[in-house]
N, C-alpha and C positions, 0 to 999 in steps of 0.2 A: 331633736326628732332631723333635723334636716340631715345632721350628719350622718344619719344612719341612713335614711333613702336616697343619701348621695355614695355611699359606699355600697349599697344594694345597686342603684343601679349600676355602678362602674364594675360592681363584679360581674352581674350579667350580662352587661355588655361583652365582656370579655371572654363569659362563657359560648356566649351566642358567634361572639368572631374566633375563635379558639377552632372551630371545626371546620370551617369555610378555611380557616389558615391552615389549618392540614393539609386538606384537599387538594389548596393551592402547590403547597412543597409536594405531594403525590404527583400531580399532573405534571409539574415544571421536571422530573427528573427526565433527562437526556435517557433516548431511546440507546442501548445497545446491540449494534450491527456485527451479525455473522459473514467473513467475507473470505471468498479464496480467489489467490490470484496464480494466472498459469502465464509464462514464459516463453515463447512460441517463437524456434528460431527456424526458416527457413520451412516451415509446416510440421515441423517437431519441437512436441512440449521438451524443456529442457529442464526445465525450474518452477517451482510453486510457492507461493507463501500464501499464508492464510492465518486468519485471527479471528479475535471478539475484542472490538473495541468500543467507546462509547461515543457517542456522537459530541463533538467538539474536541477529540482528544488525538493523537497522533502516538501508530509505532512504528516504527523502525527496525530494520532487519537488514543483516547482511548474510550471502552466501557468496560461500570459496568457493572456487573451480582451478585445482592448480594443472595444467597441462603442461608438459614434457615436449620439444620438440625434436627429432635428428637432427644435427647441423655441421658443419663443416665437409670437408673433403673425404672422410671416411665414414658421415652419415651416424657421428654416437650421439647419443641422449643427453641433451644441453638445452639452455636454452627456456628455462622455466619461466610459464608468466601465468601470475594469479588473476585467472578471470571473475572480479568480485563486484558483485550486484546486492547496491544498496537501495532500498526501496522502505520510503515515508509514506505511510498511508494514512488517510485521517477522514472517516466520514464527518461530514459539514452539515448534512441534513439530511432526516429521514421520514416518509411520509407513503400514502398508500400507492404514489406513484413511482416508487423507488429509495434507491441511498443517493445521494451525491456524493463523489467522494475529491477529497486533494492529494495529488498524488506527486509525487518528489522520485526521480530517479536518475541514479546515475551508476553507468554500466564501463566493465572492462571487458572489449570485447575483444581478438586477435584473427586482425585483417588477414583475408582468405587468400590462399596461392603461398608458392616459394618464391623467393628471391634468391638468386643465385651469384657469384662473385662470375668474373671473367672468367674464372678457370672452372664454374659449372661446380663450387663448391656450395654447400645451401647455407643461407644466412638466416639466421631466427626469423621471426614470423614478428610484427612489431607491434604492442600494444591499442587500442585506440578506445579513447573515453569518449564515452557518449553522456550527456546531459539531461534529460527529459523531464519537464512539469506539465501536469495538466490542472490546472485549479479547482474545475467542475464537473467530472468524468459521470452521466447521468446512466445508471445500473438498473434498469426495470426489475419488479418483483421475477423470479424464479427464470431469469435470462441471462445469455451472458454478454458483456460488452469488451467490446474489444479498440484499442488503443495501438495506434500501428508509431512504433521509435523510430524505427529505421528503414525505410523502403526499400533499400536495395543492398546487398554484400557486405551482411547478411539482410534477410527480411526478420527485422525482428518485432515482436507483438505480442500487448499484453492484455490478457484476456478475464475479465473480473468477473465475479457473481456476487449478490448481497442476499442477505436479506436482515429483518428485523429478530434479533434475538429472544426466543420464551423469557421471560422473566422469572427468576428461579421460586 
């Protein structure tokens, strides 16, 4: 008799605990964030990235833009430079006040201006590597947030907006 009562008590406790556990699992699923990042150079948008990423996950994308420069005394096309841009975007928190991101950026820029030899022949521009990291960029709901990567020569700014994606 006492074994039957014990089994009934354990079964009842299990059934009561299951709905609460299921609700806890549903509440603990991290939100999914829809985001868009614009790359602005000297006031002009030159690139963009977008994605849908779960809070706590990261997304890495690389964009390439190969430029060809005219070089030498005969001003002939040569001196290709791959202006690669790699971004890792990770939403770290999302709530009613907005989304917080960790962003890691690697950029290859072309130095402005043209260098010449003593004889007046054009030299190819030198690539410039820029690395930047922001551990907690806060983006309010419905607004763009700007992060300056390079102040000048060129001015390079990332603009980011985000929202919590609707559940399917």
